[in-house]
C-alpha positions in Angstrom: -38.8 47.6 -52.2 -40.7 48.4 -54.1 -43.7 47.3 -52.2 -45.0 46.8 -48.7 -46.2 43.4 -48.0 -47.1 41.7 -44.3 -45.1 40.7 -41.6 -46.4 36.8 -42.8 -45.3 36.8 -46.2 -42.0 38.6 -45.5 -41.4 35.5 -42.9 -42.4 32.7 -45.3 -40.2 34.6 -48.2 -37.2 33.8 -45.3 -37.7 31.0 -44.9 -37.4 30.2 -49.4 -34.3 31.5 -48.9 -32.7 30.1 -45.6 -34.1 27.2 -47.1 -32.0 27.8 -50.6 -29.1 28.2 -49.2 -29.4 25.5 -46.9 -29.7 23.3 -50.4 -26.9 25.1 -52.0 -30.2 26.2 -54.4 -28.5 29.7 -55.1 -25.1 30.3 -57.4 -23.0 33.0 -56.7 -25.1 35.9 -58.0 -28.0 34.3 -56.5 -27.0 34.3 -53.2 -25.7 38.0 -53.4 -28.9 39.4 -54.9 -31.0 36.7 -51.7 -29.1 37.8 -49.0 -29.4 41.1 -50.1 -33.5 40.5 -49.9 -33.5 38.7 -46.8 -31.8 41.9 -45.5 -34.4 43.8 -46.9 -36.7 41.6 -45.1 -35.1 40.6 -42.1 -35.4 44.7 -41.4 -39.0 44.8 -42.9 -39.8 42.3 -39.7 -38.1 43.9 -37.6 -38.9 47.1 -38.1 -42.6 46.0 -37.6 -42.4 44.2 -34.7 -41.0 47.3 -33.2 -44.1 49.2 -34.5 -46.7 46.3 -33.3 -44.5 46.3 -29.8 -44.9 49.5 -29.3 -48.8 50.2 -30.4 -49.5 47.1 -27.5 -47.8 49.1 -25.1 -49.8 52.4 -25.9 -52.5 50.5 -25.7 -52.2 48.6 -22.1 -51.4 52.1 -20.6 -54.8 53.2 -21.9 -56.0 50.4 -19.6 -54.7 51.5 -16.4 
C-alpha cells in the first residue's frame, strides 16, 4: 500500500470490494487484483485493532 489509510476507510473499501464480488461486477483479472487488495486491507484492519487493544490494555493496567 502506498499510503496509510484509516480503519474506517479500509473497512469501507473492503465492503465495496465484497459488494462488487457479490454482484458479479468483477472480471477474472479484476477479481485477482481486488482479492489482493482485500487481503492487504484485512491485514491493515487486524493490525490496527491489535494495536488499539494493546493500547487499551496498557491504559487499563496503569489505572489499577
